[in-house]
C-alpha positions in Angstrom: 102.7 103.1 120.4 103.4 104.5 117.0 102.0 108.0 116.2 99.5 108.1 113.3 101.0 109.7 110.2 99.2 112.0 107.7 100.7 110.0 104.7 100.0 106.4 103.7 101.5 104.1 101.1 99.8 104.8 97.7 99.1 108.5 98.4 100.0 111.1 95.8 102.3 113.7 97.6 104.1 116.9 96.7 107.5 117.9 98.1 107.3 121.2 99.8 110.9 121.8 100.7 114.4 120.6 99.8 116.2 119.8 96.6 113.1 118.1 95.0 110.7 121.0 95.9 107.6 121.1 93.8 107.8 117.5 92.5 104.9 115.1 92.8 104.9 111.4 93.1 103.2 108.3 94.6 104.4 106.9 97.9 106.0 103.6 97.3 107.3 102.7 100.8 106.5 104.2 104.3 109.2 103.9 107.0 107.0 104.8 110.0 109.7 104.2 112.6 112.0 106.7 110.9 109.2 109.1 109.8 110.4 108.8 106.2 108.9 107.8 102.9 110.2 106.7 99.5 108.4 108.6 96.7 108.3 107.5 93.0 110.6 109.7 90.9 111.6 112.1 93.8 114.9 112.6 95.6 116.9 110.6 93.1 120.5 109.6 94.1 123.3 107.9 92.1 124.2 104.5 93.5 127.4 102.7 92.4 126.7 99.0 92.0 128.9 95.9 91.4 127.9 93.6 88.5 125.1 91.2 89.5 122.3 89.2 87.9 120.0 92.2 87.5 122.7 94.5 86.2 125.5 92.4 84.6 127.7 95.4 83.8 127.3 97.1 87.1 127.9 100.9 87.1 125.9 103.8 88.3 122.1 103.6 88.7 119.6 106.3 89.7 117.5 105.3 92.7 114.9 107.0 94.9 116.1 107.8 98.4 113.9 108.3 101.5 112.6 111.7 102.3 111.3 113.0 105.7 107.5 113.2 105.9 107.6 116.8 107.2 108.7 117.8 103.7 105.7 116.1 102.1 102.0 117.2 101.6 99.2 115.1 100.4 97.7 116.1 97.1 93.9 116.1 97.0 91.5 115.4 94.1 91.9 118.9 92.7 95.7 118.4 92.4 96.7 120.9 95.0 98.7 120.1 98.2 96.6 120.2 101.3 96.8 119.5 105.1 95.0 116.4 106.3 92.4 116.2 109.1 90.5 113.2 110.6 86.8 113.1 111.3 84.2 110.5 112.1 82.2 109.4 109.1 78.4 109.3 110.0 77.6 106.4 107.6 80.3 104.0 108.4 81.1 105.2 112.0 84.8 105.1 111.1 87.6 107.7 111.2 88.3 109.0 107.7 91.0 111.4 106.4 89.8 114.6 104.7 91.4 117.6 102.9 91.4 120.7 105.0 91.5 122.8 101.8 88.5 121.4 100.0 86.8 119.3 102.7 86.6 116.2 100.5 87.3 112.7 101.9 90.7 111.2 100.9 90.4 107.4 100.3 
């Protein structure tokens, strides 16, 4: 069984360590099996490509690389990085994620 992660696709996250420390972006892809995520505009690498239909000249393109989820923190509504908790919502009787800093529910 796969462990539940604190980050989901579509979350806004901040990088807390590494070369891209301090940068924020939206999670584009989650690789749960590898505990990695691809974040928009973060951890850019140069990739050498041969000419193809998308890029007829080929050359070097900048592309986002995967980053380990331990280096990411979810950004809450106030724009600050926070830890994530789970609690039972009384109205819907479902488990919801909430910000440990402000206490507000994260969608």
